[in-house]
C-alpha positions in Angstrom: 2.6 11.6 -16.6 2.0 9.8 -13.7 -0.9 6.8 -13.6 -2.3 5.3 -10.4 -4.4 2.0 -10.9 -6.5 1.8 -7.6 -9.4 -0.3 -7.2 -11.9 2.4 -6.4 -10.6 4.3 -9.4 -7.9 5.2 -12.0 -6.0 8.6 -11.4 -3.6 10.8 -13.5 -1.5 13.6 -13.3 1.0 15.8 -15.2 3.7 16.7 -13.9 5.9 19.5 -15.3 9.3 18.5 -15.8 10.6 22.5 -14.9 8.9 23.1 -11.8 8.4 19.7 -10.7 4.5 20.5 -10.0 1.3 18.7 -11.3 -0.1 21.2 -13.7 -3.3 18.9 -14.1 -4.8 15.7 -12.1 -7.8 13.9 -12.4 -9.3 10.7 -11.4 -12.0 8.2 -13.4 -14.7 7.1 -12.5 -16.1 9.6 -10.8 -18.0 7.1 -8.2 -16.2 4.2 -7.0 -15.4 1.5 -9.2 -17.3 -1.5 -8.5 -15.7 -4.7 -7.0 -17.4 -8.2 -7.9 -18.0 -10.4 -5.2 -19.6 -13.7 -6.4 -19.1 -15.3 -3.5 -18.6 -14.2 0.3 -15.0 -13.1 0.5 -14.2 -12.8 -3.1 -13.1 -9.9 -4.8 -12.3 -9.5 -8.9 -12.5 -6.7 -11.2 -12.1 -6.6 -15.2 -8.8 -5.3 -16.5 -10.6 -3.8 -19.5 -12.5 -1.6 -16.9 -8.8 -0.3 -16.0 -7.9 0.7 -19.5 -11.4 2.1 -20.0 -10.7 4.5 -17.0 -7.1 5.1 -18.2 -8.3 6.4 -21.7 -11.3 8.6 -19.7 -8.6 10.1 -17.1 -5.9 11.0 -20.0 -8.5 12.4 -22.0 -9.3 14.4 -18.9 -5.8 15.7 -18.0 -5.2 16.2 -21.3 -7.6 18.5 -21.6 -7.2 20.1 -18.8 -3.8 20.7 -19.1 -3.6 21.9 -22.7 -0.8 19.5 -23.3 -0.1 17.8 -26.7 0.3 13.8 -27.2 3.8 14.8 -28.1 4.7 17.2 -24.5 4.8 13.9 -22.7 8.6 12.8 -22.3 7.7 9.7 -19.8 4.9 7.4 -18.2 5.2 6.0 -14.7 2.5 3.3 -13.2 1.5 2.9 -9.5 -0.9 0.2 -9.1 -3.3 -1.7 -6.6 -0.8 -4.5 -5.1 -1.1 -8.4 -4.9 -3.7 -8.7 -7.7 -3.7 -11.3 -10.4 -4.4 -11.0 -14.2 -3.4 -14.6 -16.7 -3.6 -13.7 -20.3 -3.3 -15.7 -23.2 -0.8 -15.5 -25.9 -2.8 -12.7 -27.3 -2.2 -10.9 -24.4 -6.3 -11.1 -23.7 -7.5 -11.5 -20.1 -8.7 -14.6 -19.4 -11.0 -14.1 -16.6 -11.4 -11.2 -14.3 -8.5 -10.1 -11.9 -8.4 -11.5 -8.7 -7.6 -8.6 -6.7 -5.9 -7.5 -3.2 -8.7 -7.7 -0.9 -9.9 -11.5 -2.4 -9.3 -13.7 0.5 -10.3 -16.8 -1.2 -6.7 -17.9 -1.4 -5.9 -17.6 2.1 -6.1 -21.8 2.6 -3.7 -22.1 -0.4 -1.2 -20.2 1.5 -1.6 -21.4 4.8 -1.0 -25.0 3.6 2.3 -24.2 1.7 3.8 -22.3 4.8 2.9 -25.4 7.0 4.0 -27.8 4.1 7.1 -26.0 3.0 8.1 -25.1 6.4 8.3 -21.8 7.9 11.6 -21.6 8.0 12.2 -21.7 4.3 9.4 -19.7 3.5 10.4 -17.0 6.1 14.1 -16.8 5.1 13.5 -16.8 1.1 10.2 -15.0 0.7 10.8 -13.0 3.7 7.0 -13.5 4.4 4.4 -16.1 4.6 3.1 -17.0 1.0 -0.4 -15.9 2.7 -2.7 -14.5 0.4 -0.6 -13.2 -2.1 -0.3 -13.7 -6.0 1.3 -16.8 -6.2 -1.4 -18.4 -4.1 -4.3 -17.1 -5.9 -2.8 -18.7 -9.1 -2.5 -21.9 -6.9 -6.7 -21.1 -6.4 -7.1 -20.8 -10.6 -5.0 -24.1 -11.0 -7.1 -26.1 -8.7 -10.8 -24.3 -9.6 -10.4 -23.3 -13.1 -8.1 -25.8 -15.1 -9.5 -25.0 -18.2 -8.4 -21.3 -17.8 -4.9 -22.4 -16.5 -4.5 -24.2 -19.5 -4.6 -21.0 -21.6 -2.5 -19.0 -19.5 0.5 -17.8 -21.5 1.8 -14.7 -19.0 0.6 -13.9 -15.7 0.7 -10.4 -14.6 -0.1 -7.7 -11.5 -2.3 -4.9 -12.5 0.3 -2.6 -13.3 2.3 -5.0 -15.5 -1.0 -5.7 -17.3 -1.3 -1.8 -17.6 2.2 -1.4 -19.2 1.2 -4.4 -21.6 -2.2 -2.1 -23.0 0.1 0.8 -23.2 3.4 -0.4 -25.0 2.4 -4.1 -26.2 5.5 -5.3 -24.2 5.1 -8.4 -21.1 7.3 -7.5 -18.6 7.7 -7.1 -14.6 9.9 -6.2 -11.9 11.3 -7.6 -9.0 9.6 -5.3 -6.7 6.4 -6.6 -8.1 7.2 -10.0 -8.3 8.5 -10.0 -4.0 4.9 -8.5 -3.7 3.0 -11.7 -5.3 5.6 -14.0 -3.2 7.3 -15.1 -6.3 11.1 -13.7 -5.7 13.3 -15.6 -3.7 15.7 -13.1 -1.8 18.2 -15.9 -0.9 18.8 -16.7 -4.6 18.3 -13.6 -6.0 16.0 -15.2 -8.6 12.5 -16.3 -9.2 10.8 -18.3 -6.2 11.2 -21.6 -7.9 10.5 -23.7 -5.1 7.2 -22.0 -4.6 6.2 -22.2 -8.7 7.2 -25.7 -8.2 5.3 -26.6 -4.7 2.3 -24.8 -6.7 2.7 -26.6 -10.3 3.2 -23.3 -11.7 5.3 -23.5 -14.9 8.4 -20.7 -14.7 7.3 -19.8 -18.1 4.2 -17.8 -16.5 6.7 -15.1 -15.3 7.3 -12.5 -17.6 10.6 -10.6 -18.4 12.2 -9.1 -15.3 13.1 -5.2 -16.3 14.4 -2.7 -13.4 11.6 -0.6 -11.7 13.7 2.5 -12.9 14.2 1.3 -16.5 12.5 1.6 -19.8 9.6 -0.7 -20.0 7.9 -0.4 -23.5 7.1 2.2 -25.5 3.5 3.3 -26.5 2.2 1.1 -29.4 0.5 2.8 -32.4 -2.5 1.2 -31.1 -2.4 3.1 -27.7 -1.3 6.1 -29.1 -4.7 6.1 -31.2 -6.8 5.7 -28.2 -4.7 8.0 -25.5 -3.8 10.6 -28.1 -0.2 10.2 -26.7 2.7 9.9 -29.1 4.0 6.5 -30.3 7.2 5.6 -28.9 7.0 7.5 -25.6 8.9 5.4 -22.9 7.1 3.5 -20.0 9.8 3.9 -17.4 8.9 3.4 -13.9 6.2 0.9 -12.1 5.6 0.1 -8.4 2.7 -1.2 -6.6 0.9 1.5 -4.5 2.4 1.1 -1.2 6.4 1.5 -2.5 5.0 4.3 -4.9 3.6 6.3 -2.1 7.0 5.6 0.2 8.9 6.9 -3.2 6.2 10.1 -3.4 7.0 11.0 0.1 10.9 10.5 -1.0 11.3 7.6 1.3 14.5 5.5 -0.4 16.8 4.8 2.5 17.2 2.7 5.6 15.1 4.3 8.8 13.2 6.4 6.4 9.3 5.7 7.2 6.1 6.5 5.1 2.2 6.4 6.4 -1.1 6.4 5.6 -4.0 6.5 7.4 -7.1 6.6 5.6 -10.1 3.5 6.0 -6.7 1.3 6.8 -3.9 2.3 7.9 -0.1 1.6 6.8 3.3 2.1 8.0 5.8 1.7 5.3 9.6 1.5 6.3 13.0 1.0 4.7 15.5 -1.8 5.8 18.7 -1.8 4.5 19.6 -5.4 5.5 17.8 -8.6 4.5 15.3 -9.7 7.7 12.0 -11.0 8.6 9.6 -11.0 11.2 9.6 -15.0 12.7 6.0 -14.5 13.3 5.1 -13.2 9.8 2.9 -10.0 11.6 4.3 -7.5 8.9 4.9 -8.2 5.2 8.5 -7.2 3.7 8.7 -6.5 -0.2 11.2 -5.3 -2.5 11.5 -1.6 -2.6 11.9 0.5 -5.7 15.5 1.4 -5.3 16.4 -2.6 -4.0 19.0 -4.1 -6.4 21.3 -7.0 -6.5 24.0 -4.6 -4.9 21.7 -2.5 -2.6 19.3 -4.1 0.2 16.5 -1.6 0.3 13.3 -3.7 1.5 9.9 -1.9 2.1 8.7 -3.5 5.8 4.7 -3.0 5.3 2.5 -2.9 8.4 -1.2 -2.7 7.8 -4.0 -1.7 10.3 -7.2 -2.6 9.0 -9.0 -0.7 11.9 -7.9 3.1 11.4 -10.3 5.8 9.6 -13.0 3.3 9.6 -13.1 3.4 13.4 -13.0 7.3 13.4 -16.0 7.5 10.9 -18.1 4.7 12.8 -17.4 6.9 16.1 -18.6 9.7 14.1 -22.0 8.4 12.8 -22.8 6.1 15.7 -21.4 8.0 19.2 -21.4 12.0 18.1 -24.1 14.1 17.9 -25.8 13.9 14.6 -24.4 16.7 12.4 -20.8 17.0 14.1 -18.2 17.2 11.7 -14.9 15.6 11.8 -13.2 19.0 12.7 -15.6 19.3 15.4 -15.0 15.9 16.8 -11.1 16.4 16.6 -11.2 19.7 18.7 -13.4 17.7 21.1 -10.7 14.6 21.3 -8.2 17.6 22.0 -10.3 18.8 25.1 -9.5 15.4 26.5 -7.1 14.4 28.6 -4.2 12.2 27.1 -5.3 8.9 28.4 -9.0 9.6 28.5 -9.1 9.1 32.0 -8.9 5.4 31.7 -10.3 4.7 28.8 -8.9 2.2 26.4 -9.8 0.9 22.5 -8.4 -1.8 20.4 -9.4 -0.9 17.2 -9.8 -3.9 15.5 -13.4 -4.3 14.2 -12.4 -4.4 10.6 -11.6 -8.3 10.0 -8.7 -10.2 11.1 -5.4 -8.5 11.4 -2.0 -9.2 9.9 -0.1 -7.7 12.6 -2.3 -10.0 15.1 -1.2 -13.2 12.9 -4.4 -13.3 11.4 -6.7 -13.3 14.2 -10.1 -11.1 14.4 -10.3 -10.1 17.8 -12.8 -7.3 17.2 -12.9 -3.6 18.8 -13.3 -3.1 22.0 -14.0 -0.6 24.8 -12.4 -0.9 28.2 -12.4 1.4 31.2 -15.2 3.2 30.2 -17.3 4.4 33.7 -21.0 5.3 33.2 -20.7 8.3 36.1 -17.3 10.2 34.7 -16.8 9.2 31.3 -18.8 10.9 28.0 -18.8 10.2 24.4 -16.2 13.4 24.2 -13.8 10.7 26.3 -14.7 8.1 23.4 -13.6 10.7 20.6 -10.2 11.0 21.8 -9.9 7.1 23.3 -10.8 5.8 19.4 -7.8 8.1 18.2 -5.6 6.8 20.9 -6.4 3.5 20.1 -5.7 3.4 16.5 -2.2 5.0 17.3 -1.3 2.3 19.9 -2.0 0.0 16.8 0.4 1.6 14.9 2.8 1.8 18.1 2.2 -2.1 18.1 3.6 -2.8 14.9 6.1 -0.1 14.5 7.5 -2.1 17.7 7.9 -4.9 15.4 9.7 -3.4 12.9 12.0 -1.9 15.1 12.7 -5.4 16.6 13.9 -6.2 13.0 16.4 -4.2 13.2 14.8 -1.0 12.1 15.4 2.6 13.5 12.0 5.0 13.5 13.1 8.5 13.7 11.4 10.2 11.1 7.7 9.7 9.6 6.5 10.9 6.5 2.8 11.4 5.4 0.8 13.0 3.1 -1.8 15.7 4.3 -4.6 13.8 4.2 -7.2 11.8 6.1 -6.3 11.2 9.8 -3.0 13.6 9.6 -4.9 16.2 9.4 -6.2 15.5 13.3 -3.6 17.1 15.7 -4.7 14.4 18.3 -3.7 11.5 16.2 -0.7 12.9 14.5 1.2 14.5 18.2 0.0 11.3 20.1 2.0 9.2 17.3 4.8 11.7 17.5 4.9 11.6 21.4 4.6 7.6 21.8 7.0 6.8 19.0 9.6 9.7 19.9 9.5 10.4 16.1 9.5 13.9 14.2 6.3 13.5 11.6 6.8 15.6 8.2 3.5 16.3 6.3 3.9 16.6 2.3 1.4 17.6 -0.6 1.6 14.6 -2.8 0.3 11.6 -4.0 0.6 8.6 -5.8 0.1 9.5 -9.3 2.4 12.6 -8.8 4.8 10.1 -7.6 4.6 7.9 -10.3 5.3 10.4 -12.8 8.4 11.4 -10.7 9.3 8.0 -10.8 9.2 8.1 -14.4 11.2 11.1 -14.5 13.9 9.2 -12.8 13.9 6.2 -15.3 13.8 7.9 -18.1 17.0 9.9 -16.8 15.3 13.4 -16.9 16.4 13.4 -12.9 19.7 12.2 -11.7 18.6 10.9 -8.6 15.4 11.1 -6.1 16.9 13.9 -4.2 16.7 16.0 -7.6 13.3 14.7 -8.5 11.5 15.6 -5.0 13.3 18.6 -4.3 10.0 20.4 -5.3 8.3 18.2 -2.7 6.6 20.7 -0.7 6.3 20.0 3.0 3.6 21.6 4.7 3.8 21.1 8.3 6.6 19.3 10.9 5.1 17.4 14.2 7.9 17.0 16.8 7.4 14.8 20.0 6.5 16.5 22.8 8.8 15.1 25.6 6.9 16.8 28.5 4.0 14.4 27.6 5.8 10.8 26.8 5.2 9.6 30.0 1.7 9.9 29.9 1.2 8.7 26.5 3.6 5.6 27.6 1.1 5.1 30.6 -1.6 4.9 28.3 0.1 3.1 25.7 1.5 0.0 28.8 -2.4 0.0 29.3 -3.6 -0.6 26.1 -1.1 -2.9 25.5 -2.0 -5.0 28.6 -5.7 -5.4 27.3 -4.6 -6.6 23.8 -2.2 -9.1 25.4 -5.1 -11.0 27.4 -7.2 -10.8 23.9 -4.3 -12.3 22.4 -3.8 -15.1 25.3 -7.6 -15.8 25.0 -7.2 -16.6 21.2 
């Protein structure tokens, strides 16, 4: 069984050990789960709600599959990253979880970065303390001292769900690294940052390997879920490392990408490195160990599918589908006869050093251009933002020759994927998988059902391969050079 604890829903997949295929899959709730925003920039969810959703989705999957509780051999968990759950000695959540898109801790991370020193933070944490879990806890300490005083342990969302399943409190190196609580130089908890924030090391749960037994289903959870008590939980990881696992991305030079509302490129690096300007984030990948360096370098572009959706709603003719818009875009020339679109209209972008430059259209001529040109220009602008970030990753020592992605969202669009292949020179492979299936496969690896990732993902179905069209590379590069020059002018202004 694989669970994916998202901010909009909890998804579950039951995967057959024999075939490697999902036999049942469901999500809950049917409508998007609520996010509480008590103040602007805040985002909270109730951990008890995640547990309620998990119970409901488990019932759905068991009913759909006809499986019995003792049919499940192992359980894996994927979860929304960077959240903070504070629990007391009884394991009860002391306050709502502060989730990934909550920005209240930004000033705390920025202050720590300045006072501890850029060099110290980047060389040890591989990132700025930023708006991550440790900084969120620093906010709680200063603003809710009565809550802070009752804390026994702090957890990421996946740690909390694992505790509810098993009664065992533990975490992983990968999880600690995403919260800025792992020191890569010392291969230990980041005591220097905890001490700076005044956070007791005792708040950190026991650390267990990503692929290992992390507890067994308790009697209480067994009664609520209908899963046999004693069933092991053998894997957990944040959603982006887990997405890479789902696409069988484990080794240096391999890349996983998604392009939904926002876009993510997640590449594996085999050496400890960082971006001096902290424009991308680096975390321990699922297979990182003291003896084997495997770091996930994460590039996030906020303005991805949201720009494409905005264009369809506000620029295209009413009733036009995404498929229709894609056909129109294909008919337009590469470079859109001089139009460039900067897609950064969904808040501050880390890849631009947290600048918020907005979305802008350049080179539009009222006499020669139409909305059809814009249909392609927004696609190219999004791709070029990916390329800009991937160039940073290459500068960190990564080689990018192949991109793995799910066959979903903007990767369904021929213009998007052909432009991405053309401008990066990388082959794109599209697969039929998702996070909850990946979590189930990860559980199989952690339980020893699969010997390694190649065996676990031997049945991963490749749906399409997009090779770079070398005859069009010069056209893509000309359009990208123009786009990058415009971006440079904006960044100089800021």
